[in-house]
C-alpha positions as CSV (number, residue, x, y, z in Angstrom):
1,X,81.0,178.4,-152.4
2,X,84.3,177.5,-150.9
3,X,85.1,176.5,-147.5
4,X,88.6,177.9,-146.2
5,X,90.2,176.2,-143.1
6,X,92.8,177.9,-140.8
7,X,94.9,176.8,-138.4
8,X,96.7,178.6,-135.4
9,X,100.5,178.6,-135.7
10,X,100.8,178.5,-131.7
11,X,98.4,176.2,-130.4
12,X,97.0,174.1,-133.6
13,X,93.4,175.2,-132.8
14,X,91.4,175.3,-136.3
15,X,88.6,176.9,-137.5
16,X,86.7,177.4,-140.9
17,X,85.5,180.4,-143.1
18,X,82.8,180.2,-145.6
19,X,82.4,182.5,-148.0
20,X,79.7,182.9,-151.1
21,X,82.5,183.4,-153.7
22,X,86.0,182.7,-154.8
23,X,86.8,186.3,-155.4
24,X,85.5,187.5,-151.8
25,X,88.2,189.0,-149.7
26,X,88.8,186.4,-146.7
27,X,89.7,188.0,-143.1
28,X,91.5,185.1,-141.1
29,X,89.3,184.0,-138.1
30,X,90.9,184.8,-134.6
31,X,92.0,181.7,-132.6
32,X,89.5,180.4,-130.4
33,X,92.2,179.6,-127.9
34,X,94.1,182.7,-128.0
35,X,92.1,184.5,-124.8
36,X,93.8,187.5,-125.7
37,X,97.3,185.9,-125.7
38,X,99.7,187.5,-128.3
39,X,101.3,185.2,-131.2
40,X,98.1,183.2,-132.0
41,X,98.3,183.7,-136.0
42,X,95.7,182.0,-137.9
43,X,97.2,180.8,-141.1
44,X,95.4,179.0,-144.0
45,X,95.9,175.5,-144.5
46,X,95.3,172.8,-147.1
47,X,91.7,171.3,-146.7
48,X,91.5,167.3,-146.9
49,X,89.3,166.2,-149.6
50,X,86.4,163.6,-149.3
51,X,86.3,161.0,-152.1
52,X,82.5,160.4,-152.4
53,X,82.0,156.2,-153.2
54,X,79.4,154.9,-155.8
55,X,77.3,152.2,-154.8
56,X,79.5,149.9,-156.8
57,X,82.8,151.6,-154.9
58,X,80.9,150.8,-151.8
59,X,79.5,147.0,-152.5
60,X,83.4,146.1,-153.8
61,X,84.5,147.3,-150.6
62,X,82.1,145.5,-148.3
63,X,82.9,142.4,-150.1
64,X,86.6,142.7,-149.7
65,X,85.8,143.3,-145.8
66,X,82.9,140.6,-145.1
67,X,82.7,138.4,-147.9
68,X,84.5,135.6,-146.0
69,X,82.3,136.0,-142.8
70,X,79.2,136.3,-144.9
71,X,80.2,133.1,-147.1
72,X,80.8,131.2,-143.8
73,X,77.7,132.2,-142.2
74,X,75.5,131.5,-145.6
75,X,77.0,127.9,-146.1
76,X,77.6,126.3,-149.6
77,X,75.3,127.2,-152.1
78,X,72.5,124.6,-152.7
79,X,72.6,122.4,-155.5
80,X,70.0,123.6,-157.8
81,X,70.4,120.7,-160.3
82,X,69.5,118.1,-157.4
83,X,66.3,120.2,-156.7
84,X,65.2,120.3,-160.3
85,X,66.1,116.5,-160.5
86,X,64.1,115.8,-157.3
87,X,61.1,117.8,-158.6
88,X,61.1,115.9,-162.1
89,X,60.7,112.7,-160.1
90,X,58.1,114.0,-157.7
91,X,56.3,115.2,-160.7
92,X,55.9,111.7,-162.4
93,X,52.7,110.2,-162.2
94,X,50.7,112.8,-160.9
95,X,46.6,113.4,-161.9
96,X,46.3,115.4,-165.2
97,X,50.2,114.5,-166.4
98,X,50.0,114.0,-169.9
99,X,53.8,112.9,-170.4
């Protein structure tokens, strides 16, 4: 189901035409700005395309754009080893400890 774009040669106004098949004969729309003025001819133009990003692409773009700000807001990563050593120290001598 193609969507064709048209642009007026005189004033630059744009319009779109939607068809059900590629093989359909398409009649250019009339210029919405013309108001009966001669010389407003709508010509078919090449449409811009949209690039659909995957979630991985979006994450990479967000990391590149906001990564430093997030790192600054979160602060340094915690030292997991320090917490593990402290847990081991505090768990020594607890009731029911067999080790």
